[in-house]
N, C-alpha and C positions, 0 to 999 in steps of 0.2 A: 562292469567300467570303474574307471577310480573316477570318481568325481573333480570335476577343476578346483585347485585350489587359488587363488589370489592372495596379492596384497595389497589394500586399501590406505591410501594417506588423508585422513581429513582435514583439516583448517581448525583452527583452536576454537572460534566465530560456530563452527555449524557443530560442537561438541552437542549443545543443549537437544538436539535432537534422539542423537546415538544412545543406545541403554549405557548404563554408568559402566558397564564392565567394556568396553567398545571404546571407550573416550583418549585412548592411548594417542600420539601422535599418525602409529600407524596400527591395523589391526587385522590379521588374517580371517580369511571366509573360504570357506569353500558353497561354490555354485551351482548349481543343478545342470551346467555346459549347455543350455537353450535357452537361459532369459535374458534379455539386454543387459546392456550395463547401467541404465536408465532405469529399472525394473532390480536391480541388486542396490542401487543406491537406496529406492526407495523403501527397499526392505531393512536397511539399517535404519526406516524412520526418518531420512530427509526429502522432505518435500521437494521436488525439482525447481518449484519456484525462486530456493534459498543456493541454486549449483550455477555459477557463474562459466562454466566451463568441466570437460573431463577429458584426461591425461592418459595416457598410455605410453610407460615405458620409455614419459617422455615426450611423444608427439599427442597432436589434440583427434581426438574421435570423437563422433557420436556419441547420443545417448541411446542406439541401436546399436550399437557394437556388442559381438558376444563375449567375453572376456575368456579367455581360456588358460591353462595352469601356468605358475609360476608371472606372470602379468604383475606390471605394479601399477595399479591405477590413483592418477590423480585428484582428488575432489576440490574445487577450487571456488571460493565463494564469490558472491555477486559481484562486481566492481562496481564502487560508488564513482562517477551518477550514472546509474543502467540507462540504457539506451532502451525505450519500450518500443519499435517500429512499426508500420502499417495504421497507422490511429493518433489523433488527437488523443494527447494524454489526458487521460478522466479516469476517474474510479470509482468502484462498487464498496461499502462499506459494511461489513456482517452487525448484527442485531448487538453487539456487544462494544460499538466502536461507536455509540453519538457522539460524544463530543467533540472525538476524534473531529466527527464528518464533520459538526460544527466547524471548528476552529479552520478546517479547510477550508468550507465554504469564505470563510471572514477572512480567507486570503484571495480568492476571486476562483480557488480552484475547484474545478466538475467533480464535486465529490456524493455521485447517489447516496440513499443508506434509506433501510428499510427498518421502520422503527416497529414492526413487528417480526419473526422467523419466521421468513417463509422457506424453512429447510433448508438444507446443504444443494439437493439436485436444481431447484430453484434458482438458485443464488448461481449456481457454477452456468447456468444458462443463459442467467441475464449479462453475465460476465464477457459471454460470447458474442450471445445477440445484440448487445450494446457495443462489444469491445474495451469493457474498462476492468482495470489492473484489478483483481479483487484483493484489499485488504482484508486480517484477517487476524487472531492469535487462535484459529481451529484447526489444528493441524495434517488432521480428514481430510477439511475442509479445501485446503492447499492439495490436497493428494488428487483429486477427484479429478479425470482425465478431462471432460468436456469445459475447463475452464480457458477460456482465452487467454490468462497472463495473472498472475498472481504473489505476493505476496508477503510475509510471513511479520507482522507488528511484535516486533522483541522486545513492547515493552506493556507492562499494565497500567503508566501512569500519562495521563493525557499529554504535561508536560513537553515528556519524553519519546511519546508516539509521535507527536508532530515532530520532533526535530528529526525522527528515524527515519519518516515521511521526505520530512522536503531534503536531508540529506540523501539519503536513495536515487532518490527520482528527478531533484530540484524543479518542480512544473515552475510554469511562469507563475509570478505571484501579483494583482490585480487588487488587493486588497479594495473594501467597503463596494463591490461592483457585487455581487450575489446575496439572496435569502438567505440565509442561515436555518431555517425551518424548511423552505423546501426544494433552492438550489438554483432556482431561476433567477433569473439576469434582476438586479434593480435601475430602476429609472430613476432621474430624479421628477420632486414633485411639486406643484405650489401650495403654501398651506391652506387654498379655500377649497381645493378639491380634494383633500384628507379629512377637513376638521370636524367630519362626521364620525371620525373613526379616533379621533384623541378626545381624552382624558380633561376637566380642564384648564387641571395644574397644566398641561404639555401646552396646549395651546395656548396659555397667557407666556408661559416661560423661555417656547425654542420656536424658532421662524424654519429653517433652515431642514427639509424630507426630501426622502426616498420612499418609493413604495417597491413591491415584489409586481412584477411584469407576469406572474401568475397566479400566486393567493392571495394579490390585495394585500400582506403586512405592511405599514408602515413605523419605517427607521426614522428616528433623530438622538443628535448628540447627546446619550440620558446618562442616570446617571451611573449607567454600566460603563459608559463610555473610555474614562481613564483605563480601566483592566483592560476590554477590547483594545486598546489601543496598543499599549502596553506588548501585547501579544503581534501584533502585526508591526512595531516598532523591530524589537528580538528577531521577530521571523525576515524584513528588510535589509536587516542591516548582516543576518548571518548567512541568509541564502540570496535575495534580491541584486547584491552584487557580486558574489560568487557568478552567478548566470549570465550576468551583463558582461562578464570576462570569456565565460566561453564563445560565444557570440551567439 
């Protein structure tokens, strides 16, 4: 039996996942006649987390569609902002994205992070258990079936990573409300209640404090505040306003 041959259109933003020889606007692919379209797309190297839709001969189809010979398949990139239905929007980051996790927490975004490598199966299972969008630069991890939801982080630079995640998901921002160390909520703290946790210089210089409701870490507007405030202001300027317009 002749194996089916299909034409696949791949948008430029997904070319980085595809072998160099297939990075044209269209590529011809021979399938086994029984695999789903989702499997065919993944066989090209594209994680389904990065696919916003699939069309065959101009009509929308599900990833379970089995392609037949002569069909023209269009792979569509994710539309931004991307809706994630079914749970409050929260994230899980792999071990390589610690700086991004801290910056998301700085903005009040729920961003769980494992500082030790717990392994791909455990990360994927945690994503499913807690219904968190797994953020990773590991393409193999994003191919795992048990993931609840996932997203590839396209840059290796923290500034660009933050912009990528904020533009893709537009999470609600609530700066200075979350512990950057453990992700738990902060609460206001009076100076007397935290004074035993402060160095002499800090005790003498600052009067306004917050503390983590979980790990007890104390926060104040110290030397790093100006740099962190710049990150916050940029995010609010670029994405806080945009979200309020979307309702």
